[in-house]
KEGUFI-925006 format. One record per residue: residue in one letter; x negated, y, z of N, C-alpha, C in turn. Coordinates in steps of 0.001 Angstrom, whole numbers, plus 500000, padded with zeros to 6 digits. Layout:
// KEGUFI-925006
AXYZXYZXYZ/...
// end
This chain:
// KEGUFI-925006
M499143498819500000500000500000500000499104501235500000/V499348502144499042498516503336498892499429504544498765/A499126505592499515499878506839499405498939508001499683/R499168509083498993498319510263499171498375510746500618/G497178510916501220497108511413502579497146510335503644/Y497180509059503236497279507967504205496187506929503955/V495861506172505012494868505116504906495498503929504172/P494887503442503084495432502262502403495487501074503357/A496484500226503180496650499080504071497233497911503297/S496883496693503747497477495474503207498650495065504083/T499679494506503470500837494068504229500596492676504784/P501318492293505827501349490882506222502172490110505195/L502301488816505401503129487996504524504566488499504567/L505135488792503387506499489309503303507442488190502875/V508500487962503660509468486895503395510782487538502980/P511249487320501745512481487984501295513673487721502196/E513789486505502737514953486154503545515046486980504825/E513960487625505224513975488419506452514548489816506239/G514909490130505001515489491434504721514430492505504508/P514843493782504571513904494878504319512749494885505321/H511587495264504835510393495351505673509962496811505773/E509516497186506939508982498534507146507467498456507191/I506814499211506316505350499230506251504877500592506736/A504127500609507811503657501865508396502230502151507927/L502008503335507374500679503770506974500211504870507922/A498957504782508329498391505785509237497896506991508437/P498118508199508947497592509388508256496078509334508140/H495559509808507017494120509819506799493524511117507355/D492226511058507694491549512248508209490504512764507218/L490660512427505922489639512815504941489432514329504883/D490493515099505131490351516558505069489604517113506272/R489520516343507368488931516839508594487562516246508904/R487245515141508293486000514480508667484793515120507996/D483609514765508466482347515227507885482349514905506392/P482104515884505518482105515612504073481128514508503663/D480072514309504452479125513255504115479691511864504372/R480896511790504942481554510501505152482749510330504225/V482711511055503105483737510923502063483039510780500723/L483351509702500010482814509518498657483856510033497674/M483439510956496781484359511594495842483940511295494415/G484933511152493547484656510918492138485809511374491275/R485586511372489978486636511694489006486479510752487825/V487582510083487467487561509093486397488051509739485112/M487282509532484027487629510084482717487509508990481669/D488245509163480576488114508223479470486998508662478532/G486837507945477424485739508253476514485811509633475905/G487012510232475873487163511584475331487069512665476378/G486748512297477616486640513275478690487953513637479342/N489021512906479051490328513180479648490450512446480981/P491103513087481968491258512419483268492144511183483141/V491869510189483971492644508944483964493249508759485348/A494576508682485406495285508496486668495553507014486912/R495882506702488178496272505351488595495172504324488343/V493942504766488472492794503855488407492532503318489806/V492329502017489914492047501399491207490539501351491401/I490062502002492455488638502034492791488474501246494083/E487712500169494015487597499260495157486133499060495543/P485748499334496783484386499031497222484175497518497272/I483133497048496579482853495612496609481484495325497237/G480821496370497702479543496175498360479017497483498909/V478051497377499808477459498556500424475940498426500362/A475275499542500086473813499576500047473323500440501198/R472812499787502231472251500503503367470736500342503360/E470094501146504162468632501157504142468054499794504476/Q468705499064505367468162497786505811468598496622504922/Y469741496742504229470265495606503493471308496062502474/H471587495172501508472713495319500600473686494190500919/R474963494501500982475961493492501327477123493570500357/F477554492392499866478711492306498984479810491514499680/G481046491815499311482190491155499937483004492159500724/G483799491677501679484640492565502469483843493599503233/V484294494854503153483586495951503831484497496675504815/D485723496152505032486660496841505924486098496995507333/D485314496010507787484795496065509147483701497103509317/L483275497740508215482237498770508279482831500172508287/G484149500271508458484777501589508477484948502192507101/I484963501360506061485085501820504676486504501543504195/D487123502529503529488465502327502987488468501138502024/P489525500309502030489551499147501146489713499491499680/L490309500642499366490458501047497971490952502484497916/A490924503026496698491525504330496422492143504252495037/V493100505163494768493742505248493461493607506688492979/S493162506846491731492915508195491226494221508972491028/E494134510299491212495279511196491044495445511552489564/D496411512415489268496667512799487876495459513463487223/D494627514134488029493438514782487472492232513842487471/G492458512563487779491374511575487778490567511540489056/A490845512435489996490038512515491216490450511444492222/F489476511015493010489756510089494102488789510361495245/R489161509879496442488298509976497619488348508662498387/L487200508260498910487087507064499734486412507427501047/G487032507078502153486377507254503438485345506166503669/V484177506534504212483097505573504459482738505590505941/G481907504614506326481591504445507733480453505300508233/E479472505597507386478297506348507801478062507508506845/A477474508557507324477153509701506481476214509265505347/G476563509690504140475725509350502985475821507904502547/E476799507156503063476954505738502701476970505574501180/R476279504518500690476249504236499252477041502956498993/L477979503038498051478884501933497788478769501450496347/Y478833500123496194479090499521494888480600499543494672/L481041499967493483482461500116493224482906499262492041/S484103498693492159484807498072491051485886499044490604/V485927499343489293486856500337488768487696499683487680/K489029499677487871489930499030486922491091499958486600/A491400500048485292492501500889484840493239500175483719/P494558500368483616495298499769482507494775500249481154/F494619499306480235494264499591478834492842500124478657/L492003499977479679490604500353479576489753499213480124/A488491499170479726487607498092480160487162498333481600/P487240497320482448486786497491483834485270497631483893/V484789498262484970483348498414485165483016498181486628/R481761497850486865481195497862488214480049498855488202/L479978499666489253479040500778489280477927500533490281/A476733500988489933475624501000490871475992501898492046/P475295501763493166475724502474494381475864503986494183/L477016504509494618477275505941494624477336506399496072/A476794507578496330476663508058497705477807508977498087/A478273508831499339479224509777499901478532511127500083/G479335512188500047478785513527500204479491514513499309/P478957515719499167479661516777498432479718516562496924/E478848515696496372478841515497494928480091514744494490/V480700515238493402481824514537492772481260513710491626/H481291512395491767480663511506490785481567511335489567/P481058511638488365481861511386487160481783509908486778/I482938509322486461483005507916486055483709507856484709/R483044507280483733483595507175482385484042505753482108/L485267505623481583485787504330481174486065504349479676/G485707503259479000486003503120477579487074502073477338/V487507501990476089488579501046475752488084499613475687/G486768499411475703486258498068475526486437497606474097/L486402496323473881486593495807472541487540494627472575/T487908494154471387488875493074471241488178491843470682/V488535490670471217488031489388470721489237488578470273/V489298488251468974490462487568468420490037486254467782/G491019485382467564490772484103466914492061483311466844/R491941482050466439493098481165466320492713479791466828/V493537479225467723493292477884468241493901476873467284/V493097475907466853493584474883465928493164473510466432/K493964472513466057493616471114466285493903470352465000/D492885469665464529492982468957463251493439469899462145/G492961471133462203493264472113461170494605472797461294/K495426472440462301496740473044462477496752473921463720/P497467475060463659497494475958464824498117475273466026/L497596475601467202498076475031468457498609476179469313/P499937476333469411500494477475470155500510477245471653/G500528478356472395500831478319473821499720477919474757/V498572477485474243497507477073475147496746478298475654/A496122478156476817495472479289477479493964479216477327/L493357480383477145491912480500477042491401481470478083/G490107481401478338489486482306479285488198482877478719/M487806484010479271486505484614478977485879485048480294/V484573484832480417483884485232481636482448485597481280/Q481893486548481999480505486937481789479561485790482132/Q478476485702481365477455484721481689476668485139482927/D476483486428483103475761486954484265476759487176485400/R476645486391486485477577486514487611477002487361488744/N475973488146488466475414489022489483476500489921490051/S476583489998491374477650490746492025477690492206491602/E476561492760491187476526494163490796477200494398489449/R477354493336488620477852493519487258479129492741486968/F479436491727487749480503490790487412481868491432487597/V482665491520486522483970492177486568485111491171486688/G484820489871486728485868488871486836486187488245485494/E487184487376485492487534486630484285488729487262483590/F488871486923482312490012487350481505490718486089481001/Q492052486130480907492811484997480382493813485495479353/F494067484633478362495020484985477319495593483702476747/A496884483705476410497533482536475822497715482738474321/A497519481670473563497735481731472124499224481867471819/D499555482605470752500956482791470389501459481603469575/E502645481742468984503254480619468265502457480209467037/D501559481080466576500699480740465439499296480328465879/G499121480150467196497803479774467701496847480933467836/K497303482155467543496404483309467569496284483866468988/F495100484386469298494870485011470597494088486299470403/G494171487180471393493432488439471339493126488953472733/F491887488850473134491445489432474409491173490916474175/V491696491775475036491542493216474855490841493825476061/N490282495024475841489612495788476902488477494992477537/I487725494280476703486585493509477180485359494429477252/P484644494443478379483469495319478486482427495024477404/P481777496072476897480807495899475815479421495520476330/D478561495166475354477127494944475617476891493914476712/E477621492806476651477496491745477644477511490389476941/D476886489401477569476971488018477108478133487345477832/W478984486635477063480201486028477590480288484564477188/Y481152483845477885481606482527477457483101482605477178/L483522482039476047484930481801475772485167480305475896/Y486349479894476408486616478484476675488123478281476794/G488555477045476703489942476710476954490133476309478399/L491290476640478979491593476272480357492089474828480395/M491472474025481240491718472583481237493176472229481492/D493808472860482486495188472504482807496118472731481626/S495813473720480810496649474025479661496369473093478484/L495114472692478327494708471961477124494642470451477276/K494722469926478501494454468501478679495380467577477888/P496630467972477531497395467077476652496838467002475237/H495995467967474864495522468069473489494033467770473336/G493253467946474394491809467802474320491140468861475161/A490131469522474602489394470543475360488731471511474392/I488548472731474859487739473726474136486520474000474996/P485359473518474584484158473723475399483685475160475336/L482669475447476125482094476793476164481652477245474783/R481953478506474499481477479131473260480838480465473620/P479515480575473554478879481842473932479098482910472870/L479202484158473317479292485277472386478763486523473062/R478417487497472249477896488776472734478830489884472290/T479323490687473240480177491801472875479333492973472388/T479954493812471565479233494922470938479620496243471603/A480266497146470862480515498492471383482001498726471592/H482313499756472393483704500159472609484406500377471269/G485660499925471177486472500159469996486285499157468882/E485310498262469001485069497288467942485858496010468201/S485873495117467201486600493860467292485709492734466800/I485804491587467477485068490393467094486081489325466714/D485977488807465487486887487771465008486146486436465034/L486594485526465894485953484223466036486481483202465035/G487501483582464255488065482639463301488787481507464014/D488719480311463434489378479155464028488530478574465154/V489154478407466316488517477780467472489105476379467591/E488307475374467314488783473999467212488867473338468588/V489978472641468817490132471829470027489406470505469807/G488471470197470686487711468964470598488206467936471593/P487481466855471729487916465810472661487797466260474115/G488751465823474913488682465994476357488429464649477008/H487721464636478110487308463388478752488016463204480092/R488008461976480548488609461610481832487505461441482870/V487759461968484056486881461747485209487756461173486316/S487484459948486718488313459320487743487431458581488740/G487967458362489914487215457665490944487992457630492238/R487266457459493346487885457388494668487058458174495675/V487755458842496585487099459407497765487030458283498803/V485828458033499320485606456947500273484961457524501528/L485491457158502706484900457563503978483940456462504433/A482716456857504768481665455884505076481975455050506316/D482790455570507218483111454807508435484311453881508243/G484790453793507000485887452890506701487258453426507008/G487363454660507467488661455234507793489466455548506551/P490778455724506716491621456077505567491437457548505190/V491521457825503904491471459213503448492816459867503781/P492817461024504446494091461647504843494986461927503641/P496300461762503808497231462114502723497068463582502331/E497356463858501078497296465217500522495872465759500418/T494869464905500591493489465359500355493341465749498892/R492725466885498668492563467396497312491107467323496869/V490932466989495611489613466973494980489607468073493928/L488562468869493913488433469991492981487348469674491971/L487686469763490690486699469666489615486575471044488985/S485383471614489009485160472953488474484045472922487440/R484217473687486397483188473799485367482101474744485862/D480864474398485601479743475143486173479611476533485561/D479893476675484270479701477953483595481012478658483274/A482080477918483031483388478528482792484058478841484132/W484962479820484129485735480167485327487011479342485274/D486875478039485549487976477124485286487834475902486179/S488984475384486651488943474223487534490255473464487446/Q490235472230487936491435471413488111491443470876489533/T492643470627490051492795470033491375493616468759491259/A493175467705491941493911466441491982494155466066493441/V495345465551493724495677465030495048495409463532495037/V494650463046496010494263461633496005495472460757496310/G495416459516495809496430458534496106496175457853497439/P497000456854497788496833456161499073495464455508499233/D494836455118498103493512454491498174492383455497497994/G492706456802498011491701457830497795491406458098496336/G492184457480495426491913457623494003492316458978493453/F491585459410492427491875460678491746491534460532490269/T492180461352489432491932461347487995492059462763487458/F491116463152486622491172464411485886491156464087484396/E491946464828483618491982464667482169491601465986481503/G491193465905480249490902467112479470489650467836479907/V488669467081480403487420467691480855486454467766479671/P485929468943479342484990469039478223483638468445478582/A482847468179477569481498467654477770480599468794478233/E480588469024479530479841470129480140479372469723481522/R478651470627482154478248470449483540479415470833484443/V479733469970485408480863470232486300480443469981487746/G481245470499488667481092470228490080482312469499490595/L482123468673491611483207467902492213483116468087493721/S484230468465494352484210468677495793485512468172496404/A485435467767497660486605467322498423486375467690499881/R487413468179500534487294468575501941488134467645502803/V487469466917503665488126466100504674487573466559506016/P488420467077506912487921467589508194487067466548508916/G485876466999509370484986466122510114484070465284509266/Y484054465526507926483204464736507033482436465672506086/H481366465144505514480570465884504539480103464935503440/P479787465458502251479304464592501171478017463873501561/S477983462594501272476845461758501664475650461976500739/P474424461947501291473224461995500438473114460794499517/R473914459748499777473874458578498902474568458821497567/N475312459915497442475862460293496142474713460714495225/A474584460043494100473446460315493215473446461741492689/S474632462356492565474731463714492022474976464761493107/L474606464463494349474809465441495415474141466761495062/D474874467845495226474351469189494989473398469535496132/L472109469439495871471115469651496924471083471095497408/L471459472033496552471356473435496925472466473832497890/N473710473436497581474845473853498398475365472753499320/Q475085471496498992475464470332499796476969470231500013/G477762470903499181479202470866499366479922469922498438/G479198469246497553479851468363496604478849467776495630/L479352467375494460478524466776493423478397467747492263/L477336467583491485477083468459490343476356467660489275/G476928467615488064476293466850486996477029467023485681/M476571466312484660477106466427483311478208465401483064/V479257465851482366480250464936481812479909464762480338/E479599463545479946479197463278478562480200462396477840/G481202461910478567482252461048478036483163460688479188/D484075459726478970484929459291480069484078458744481214/T484382459186482415483653458765483619484653458124484576/D484563456822484741485499456092485596484757455397486726/G485492455134487801484924454385488921483945455165489764/L484004456505489711483078457314490505483450457189491990/R482493456862492788482708456659494231482155457871494975/F483066458743495418482689459991496079482658459700497579/L481469459510498116481299459055499493481138460236500441/L481937460236501519481841461247502567481436460566503866/E480547461234504621480079460696505896480609461551507047/P480813460948508219481326461719509359480276462701509876/G480794463798510448479911464792511058479590465936510116/P478887466947510628478483468085509796477329467694508879/P477118468429507789475986468121506912474672468331507645/P473650467555507302472362467719507984471759469084507705/E471085469630508708470427470922508527469155470751507708/R468850471793506935467633471758506136466416471918507037/D465289471392506548464034471589507260463717473080507342/S462956473457508336462605474873508513461838475417507315/G461233474524506534460486474973505355461368475463504234/G462714475212504317463619475701503302463611474843502056/F464039475436500957464184474754499675462846474797498947/T462192473655498798460866473606498192460957473556496677/Q459816473717496026459760473618494571460187472229494110/E459800471192494860460203469828494514461719469664494644/D462307470282495701463761470235495863464451470894494665/Y463927472035494245464539472755493135464447471949491849/Q463322471300491605463179470475490405464153469307490425/E464341468697491608465293467597491717466730468107491530/Y467011469285492063468328469900491871468617470101490383/Q467641470627489644467821470847488208467997469523487473/R467249468508487883467368467202487222468778466651487399/R469317466778488600470664466262488843471713467052488068/R471547468355487962472484469179487201472597468712485764/D471478468275485201471432467910483791471585466412483561/S471893465663484604472076464211484504473566463889484583/P473973462706484111475397462336484177475935462368485602/L477174462817485744477817462900487056478012461497487616/R477509461297488833477607459980489475477868460152490967/G478476459125491553478717459116492972477769458180493679/A478258457527494730477434456587495507477660455164495011/P476640454326495090476815452926494670477714452179495647/E478301451107495161479093450240496030478201449652497118/E478761449542498314477983448981499426477779447486499212/T476587447005499497476314445576499398476592444926500752/P477115443681500741477415443021502021476173442852502855/
// end
């Protein structure tokens, strides 16, 4: 909830059956506080015209001792601001001269992330462009495939630059058009598994965006084969896997995932998985992925990581009781990193069957 002169606030969970809800906003003190604790800016389009209703959100803070990304509400920083008709906005900050990383999003313009801007008397000019358009047509066996969903995401996920993912559905002729895509970036285009699994898969397709106002025509984007990944979640102590346990399969480079609910025997199945590197994770309270899983993600230790090169059946995802083991005080060694890379590029595998 945002209103001029008030501190922005998030609502609690709103239940329609409870009737009307009253949302109280606290008056802001931006007019009274030290100017060095207010970050000011003005948003303009490529022609220098002010842009209203732009959402400006702090996504990180740069302090002398550290840089931090993620939630900043606990640092006394406003959660967001919305630009006025003249493009101006103000954000309250926690410390004098605070420097913030900002996410800036406006309808019909390309989103941006900005290097740290400092609170104080300076009004920071922010320019937004229209971005560019990426068009094409989804086909299978040479025929258009309507209604399926595609995604685009930056290859560089650095918090300072990452603007999030874009999604678009093909129309009745299989045509799609991503709009307001930021320029001068490397991207991946891909099909979303949940949408495409009845038909196959669209694997990663790298592309480079050019300049504001331009268009990239990818032509026909062919649907290729999708693969099956199936197996069982197994608890090393022989206990039953809790009902409703979910297994997550996520693509390593695409912003895309599938979720499966295990059966009574811990079984799970995913369809429409492209031939790519994927991660597999499952959360069972009181358990962690076993080191006996051949594809254990050594870096994060939260699941498996490996290549899908065809149908993968009978994968045994072994979980052991207790918290994951702590790393040695020496940290992640060069040998650990080399083994991590080897597993990433090897076929996805679980733990071997136990021998009597």
